[in-house]
C-alpha positions as CSV (number, residue, x, y, z in Angstrom):
1,M,82.7,101.9,85.9
2,E,81.4,102.9,82.9
3,Q,77.5,104.5,82.4
4,R,76.3,104.2,79.0
5,R,72.7,105.4,78.1
6,T,72.1,102.5,76.0
7,R,73.0,99.4,76.1
8,R,75.2,98.0,73.8
9,F,74.8,94.3,71.8
10,T,77.9,92.2,70.8
11,L,76.7,91.6,67.4
12,Q,79.1,91.0,64.5
13,L,77.2,91.6,61.0
14,P,78.9,92.9,57.6
15,V,79.3,96.9,57.0
16,S,79.7,98.5,53.8
17,I,80.7,102.2,54.9
18,T,79.2,104.1,51.7
19,R,79.6,107.5,51.5
20,H,82.2,109.1,54.2
21,G,81.9,112.5,54.1
22,T,80.0,114.4,50.6
23,E,82.9,111.4,49.4
24,R,81.1,108.4,47.3
25,V,82.8,105.2,49.1
26,T,83.0,101.1,48.5
27,H,84.6,99.9,52.1
28,F,84.1,97.2,53.8
29,G,84.1,95.6,58.1
30,L,82.1,93.6,60.6
31,T,80.3,95.4,63.5
32,K,81.6,95.2,66.7
33,N,78.9,96.1,68.6
34,I,75.7,97.9,67.7
35,S,73.2,100.3,70.1
36,S,69.9,102.4,69.6
37,G,72.5,105.7,69.5
38,G,75.4,104.2,67.7
39,V,77.6,101.5,66.2
40,L,81.4,100.7,66.7
41,F,83.0,98.8,63.5
42,T,86.7,97.2,62.5
43,G,86.9,98.3,58.8
44,D,90.0,99.0,56.0
45,Q,89.7,102.9,56.5
46,D,90.4,105.0,58.8
47,A,87.7,107.5,59.4
48,E,87.8,111.6,59.8
49,V,86.6,112.4,63.0
50,G,83.0,115.0,62.8
51,V,82.9,114.3,59.0
52,S,79.0,112.4,58.1
53,I,79.1,109.2,57.2
54,E,76.4,106.5,56.1
55,Y,77.3,103.4,56.6
56,V,75.2,99.9,55.8
57,I,74.6,96.8,58.0
58,T,73.3,93.3,56.6
59,L,71.7,91.6,58.8
60,A,70.8,88.4,58.2
61,G,66.9,86.1,58.6
62,P,66.9,82.8,59.6
63,T,66.0,82.0,55.8
64,D,67.9,82.9,53.2
65,Q,66.4,86.3,52.7
66,S,68.8,89.1,54.2
67,V,67.5,92.6,55.3
68,N,70.1,96.0,55.2
69,L,69.8,99.2,57.3
70,R,71.0,101.8,55.8
71,C,72.2,104.3,58.6
72,I,72.9,108.4,58.8
73,G,75.6,109.5,60.9
74,K,79.0,111.0,61.8
75,V,82.2,109.5,63.0
76,L,82.6,110.3,66.8
77,R,86.3,108.0,66.8
78,S,88.6,106.0,64.8
79,A,91.9,104.8,65.8
80,P,94.4,101.4,64.5
81,A,92.8,98.6,65.9
82,G,95.5,96.9,66.9
83,A,98.4,94.8,64.4
84,G,97.1,95.0,60.9
85,S,96.0,97.8,59.3
86,S,92.4,98.2,60.3
87,Y,90.5,100.7,62.1
88,D,87.9,100.4,65.1
89,V,85.8,103.5,63.8
90,A,82.9,104.5,66.1
91,A,80.0,106.5,64.8
92,T,76.2,107.8,65.8
93,L,73.2,106.2,64.4
94,E,71.2,109.4,63.7
95,R,68.6,108.0,61.1
96,Y,68.3,104.6,59.4
97,E,66.0,102.9,57.3
98,F,65.4,99.1,56.6
99,I,66.4,97.9,52.5
100,R,65.1,94.6,50.8
101,A,69.0,93.1,50.0
102,D,68.9,91.6,46.4
103,N,68.7,88.2,46.3
């Protein structure tokens, strides 16, 4: 049986990757699960393992306001997500900050 250090929450939230290594990028995807130590998301681009990554997860609230969670981490793994041209990317969550979304 697999033992995890932190509990994972299955959440499907919009995620945008804004930096991969030193390169500014704009890629979009959806989270699959989130924990206090990292995130697994599906996106349209492969990611290089070990590289720093910056990503923004959009948290929708009970009202029309959303909050963005800007995260910094490292890519742990990246693999094709089955049929199609998407990839499952696992990344650490080393630092984060809440950013008010523009509505």
